[in-house]
NUMI-89925 format. One record per residue (C-alpha): residue in one letter; x, y, z. Coordinates in steps of 0.02 Angstrom, whole numbers, padded with zeros to 5 digits, always signed. Layout:
AXYZ ...
This chain:
X+00070-00302+01841 X+00084-00117+01886 X+00044-00068+01706 X-00107-00181+01703 X-00166-00101+01869 X-00144+00073+01796 X-00242+00023+01640 X-00380-00046+01752 X-00385+00122+01848 X-00395+00221+01686 X-00528+00111+01612 X-00638+00128+01770 X-00607+00313+01767 X-00671+00325+01590 X-00824+00216+01622 X-00867+00307+01779 X-00881+00470+01676 X-00964+00387+01532 X-01034+00209+01553 X-01066+00200+01364 X-00888+00238+01310 X-00852+00096+01185 X-00660+00115+01197 X-00675+00110+01389 X-00766-00056+01382 X-00638-00129+01259 X-00494-00068+01371 X-00576-00147+01521 X-00594-00309+01423 X-00410-00306+01380 X-00375-00279+01570 X-00486-00431+01613 X-00399-00541+01485 X-00227-00494+01549 X-00289-00541+01723 X-00348-00709+01657 X-00527-00667+01685 X-00589-00716+01513 X-00773-00724+01552 X-00771-00543+01614 X-00667-00493+01461 X-00796-00569+01344 X-00935-00469+01437 X-00848-00311+01414 X-00814-00331+01228 X-00993-00389+01209 X-01051-00227+01297 X-00950-00125+01176 X-01037-00214+01026 X-01211-00189+01107 X-01183+00002+01127 X-01153+00016+00937 X-01189-00140+00840 X-01133-00055+00679 X-00955-00017+00742 X-00831-00121+00646 X-00686-00102+00769 X-00785-00180+00911 X-00808-00340+00812 X-00623-00345+00769 X-00580-00330+00954 X-00696-00479+00988 X-00615-00574+00843 X-00444-00546+00923 X-00513-00613+01088 X-00565-00775+00999 X-00394-00783+00916 X-00306-00766+01081 X-00419-00906+01153 X-00383-01013+00999 X-00562-01017+00940 X-00518-00998+00755 X-00693-01033+00687 X-00773-00905+00799 X-00636-00776+00760 X-00667-00797+00574 X-00854-00776+00598 X-00819-00610+00685 X-00708-00552+00546 X-00841-00595+00419 X-00967-00502+00527 X-00859-00343+00528 X-00841-00347+00345 X-01027-00377+00317 X-01059-00211+00413 X-00940-00112+00308 X-00859-00200+00161 X-00759-00041+00126 X-00668-00048+00300 X-00483-00061+00258 X-00440-00107+00437 X-00566-00249+00438 X-00488-00318+00279 X-00311-00296+00341 X-00351-00381+00507 X-00443-00525+00424 X-00298-00549+00300 X-00169-00554+00441 X-00276-00683+00531 X-00288-00790+00376 X-00099-00782+00348 X-00067-00831+00526 X-00174-00989+00505 X-00083-01036+00345 X-00213-00981+00222 X-00093-00863+00136 X-00182-00851-00036 X-00343-00792+00050 X-00247-00686+00163 X-00156-00595+00020 X-00324-00566-00063 X-00389-00479+00092 X-00231-00374+00109 X-00255-00318-00075 X-00439-00279-00043 X-00385-00172+00104 X-00278-00061-00007 X-00414-00063-00142 X-00548+00010-00025 X-00424+00112+00076 X-00292+00172-00046 X-00228+00306+00077 X-00221+00190+00228 X-00039+00179+00272 X-00058+00026+00387 X-00146-00074+00254 X-00009-00034+00128 X+00123-00070+00259 X+00053-00240+00306 X+00040-00289+00117 X+00220-00235+00082 X+00283-00330+00237 X+00190-00485+00180 X+00275-00482+00012 X+00446-00446+00095 X+00427-00590+00217 X+00375-00711+00082 X+00525-00656-00029 X+00412-00589-00170 X+00532-00440-00195 X+00454-00367-00356 X+00287-00357-00272 X+00364-00294-00112 X+00453-00154-00201 X+00295-00095-00287 X+00200-00100-00123 X+00344+00000-00033 X+00342+00130-00177 X+00151+00151-00156 X+00174+00169+00032 X+00314+00298+00009 X+00207+00397-00116 X+00072+00424+00015 X+00185+00543+00116 X+00306+00593-00019 X+00304+00776+00035 X+00369+00730+00209 X+00541+00666+00244 X+00470+00510+00334 X+00378+00459+00171 X+00516+00407+00046 X+00622+00329+00178 X+00515+00175+00202 X+00564+00133+00025 X+00748+00170+00064 X+00744+00059+00213 X+00674-00082+00104 X+00817-00064-00020 X+00944-00065+00126 X+00863-00228+00195 X+00889-00313+00025 X+01067-00246+00008 X+01027-00123-00130 X+01129+00007-00035 X+01159+00131-00179 X+00967+00146-00202 X+00941+00173-00018 X+01080+00300-00002 X+01018+00401-00155 X+00842+00415-00075 X+00910+00474+00093 X+01030+00598+00008 X+00876+00669-00089 X+00773+00681+00072 X+00914+00765+00169 X+00945+00885+00031 X+00767+00947+00056 X+00763+00922+00245 X+00935+00942+00314 X+00881+00938+00491 X+00798+00776+00476 X+00902+00691+00612 X+00830+00517+00602 X+00868+00523+00413 X+01057+00560+00451 X+01061+00425+00577 X+00997+00297+00456 X+01103+00359+00307 X+01255+00348+00425 X+01204+00175+00471 X+01180+00118+00286 X+01351+00195+00243 X+01423+00088+00382 X+01338-00068+00322 X+01404-00024+00148 X+01586-00016+00220 X+01595+00176+00186 X+01667+00231+00353 X+01711+00408+00296 X+01534+00452+00245 X+01463+00364+00396 X+01571+00478+00509 X+01513+00631+00413 X+01326+00591+00446 X+01371+00559+00631 X+01456+00728+00635 
């Protein structure tokens, strides 16, 4: 409750300074929803849409409101509205795809996730959700390709390739995971999180000596 109260204070502070702040209205709507004041939450989300009827993210927030209130038909209508405003919004396709998967329309959901990475090829979240979908559904070949594409987005940073390494570790391809982490640490020896994860993988692999070396 104290965090909800703090969020309410911040939302009111924002709206006092700028009554037309869209994110302020959306935050206020979230606060009202958390307080079980659904009518007021709807009013705040609707206010955000009225301020800028062409802002995709506001419609997505309203769609999530309807998901939370279990009005599936209205939620789907809002997702379609968001996409009609900007069919090249990767976040809209990702959110709609996730929604469809949650209501057991997996084939349609996958199509939306694929559309998300098509229109937003550099959107990390879109690629992560697609890769996760394939992993959860045990489509490992597709999952591997999706994680490779995700890793390539930030291949110059140590955090980039390790998402693929963690996928390999999760499916017990320890040698592949270890090689990626070793290559990353050869280029970025001070990447502490990488040493932690490599040590953990060695440990899962039963290699106590090399795990201890990474800990050291």
